[in-house]
C-alpha positions as CSV (number, residue, x, y, z in Angstrom):
1,X,0.0,0.0,0.0
2,X,1.2,3.5,-0.8
3,X,1.0,6.3,1.8
4,X,-1.5,9.1,1.2
5,X,-1.5,12.6,2.6
6,X,-4.5,14.8,3.0
7,X,-4.1,18.6,3.0
8,X,-6.8,21.3,3.3
9,X,-4.7,23.6,1.2
10,X,-1.4,25.2,0.3
11,X,-0.1,27.6,2.9
12,X,2.9,29.0,1.1
13,X,5.0,28.5,-2.0
14,X,8.6,29.6,-1.9
15,X,11.0,29.7,-4.8
16,X,14.7,29.7,-4.0
17,X,16.9,29.6,-7.1
18,X,15.8,26.6,-9.1
19,X,13.9,24.9,-6.2
20,X,10.2,25.3,-5.3
21,X,8.9,24.5,-1.8
22,X,5.2,24.0,-1.4
23,X,3.9,24.0,2.2
24,X,0.8,22.0,2.7
25,X,-1.6,22.9,5.6
26,X,-4.5,21.2,7.4
27,X,-7.0,22.7,9.7
28,X,-6.0,22.1,13.3
29,X,-8.3,20.2,15.6
30,X,-7.0,22.2,18.6
31,X,-5.6,25.5,17.5
32,X,-8.1,28.3,16.8
33,X,-7.8,31.8,15.3
34,X,-9.2,35.0,16.9
35,X,-12.7,34.2,15.6
36,X,-12.7,30.6,16.9
37,X,-12.2,29.0,13.6
38,X,-9.6,26.2,13.1
39,X,-6.2,27.5,12.3
40,X,-4.3,26.2,9.2
41,X,-1.1,24.5,10.4
42,X,1.9,23.2,8.5
43,X,1.7,19.5,7.8
44,X,4.2,18.6,5.1
45,X,6.3,20.2,2.4
46,X,6.8,19.3,-1.3
47,X,10.1,20.2,-2.7
48,X,10.7,20.1,-6.5
49,X,12.7,21.7,-9.3
50,X,11.1,24.7,-11.1
51,X,10.5,22.8,-14.3
52,X,8.6,20.0,-12.4
53,X,6.6,22.7,-10.6
54,X,5.7,24.4,-14.0
55,X,4.5,21.0,-15.3
56,X,2.5,20.4,-12.1
57,X,0.8,23.8,-12.6
58,X,-0.1,23.0,-16.2
59,X,-1.5,19.6,-15.1
60,X,-3.6,21.3,-12.3
61,X,-5.0,23.9,-14.7
62,X,-6.1,21.1,-17.1
63,X,-7.7,19.3,-14.1
64,X,-9.4,22.5,-13.1
65,X,-10.8,23.1,-16.6
66,X,-12.2,19.6,-16.5
67,X,-13.9,20.2,-13.2
68,X,-15.4,23.5,-14.5
69,X,-16.6,21.8,-17.7
70,X,-18.2,19.0,-15.6
71,X,-19.9,21.6,-13.4
72,X,-18.2,20.4,-10.3
73,X,-16.7,23.9,-9.6
74,X,-17.2,27.5,-10.9
75,X,-14.6,30.1,-11.4
76,X,-14.9,33.2,-9.3
77,X,-14.3,35.4,-12.4
78,X,-17.3,33.8,-14.1
79,X,-19.5,34.5,-11.1
80,X,-18.3,38.1,-10.8
81,X,-18.9,38.8,-14.5
82,X,-22.5,37.4,-14.2
83,X,-23.0,39.6,-11.2
84,X,-21.7,42.6,-13.1
85,X,-24.0,41.9,-16.0
86,X,-27.0,41.8,-13.6
87,X,-26.0,44.9,-11.6
88,X,-27.2,48.3,-12.8
89,X,-24.4,50.4,-14.3
90,X,-23.5,53.3,-12.1
91,X,-20.8,55.8,-12.9
92,X,-18.4,56.7,-10.2
93,X,-15.5,59.1,-10.0
94,X,-12.5,57.7,-8.1
95,X,-10.6,60.1,-5.9
96,X,-6.9,60.6,-6.9
97,X,-4.6,58.2,-5.0
98,X,-2.9,59.6,-1.9
99,X,0.8,60.2,-2.1
100,X,2.8,56.9,-1.7
101,X,-0.4,54.9,-2.2
102,X,-0.4,51.9,-4.6
103,X,-2.7,52.3,-7.6
104,X,-3.6,48.6,-7.1
105,X,-5.7,49.4,-4.1
106,X,-8.0,52.2,-5.3
């Protein structure tokens, strides 16, 4: 029998030179955040070369496309564009950004 590992998600991805480290996290049965929700805690790390990571990302994108096509999941962008189409169009004027403010957060 082969060992299996369950993870609730990816906590962090770090690239150092030609090596990618992917930290897998699981929800803790004992540790809670300030809202009383289970805290994501480190469980295991995957370490691979950059080219293997790029191939893994490509494979995951293909798997995601299959899940979307099958209706198992929906992309957030698709949901947002449907909401935008249904919402009335309102013109707004954005205030100029404050000095030293990032234009990404207007």
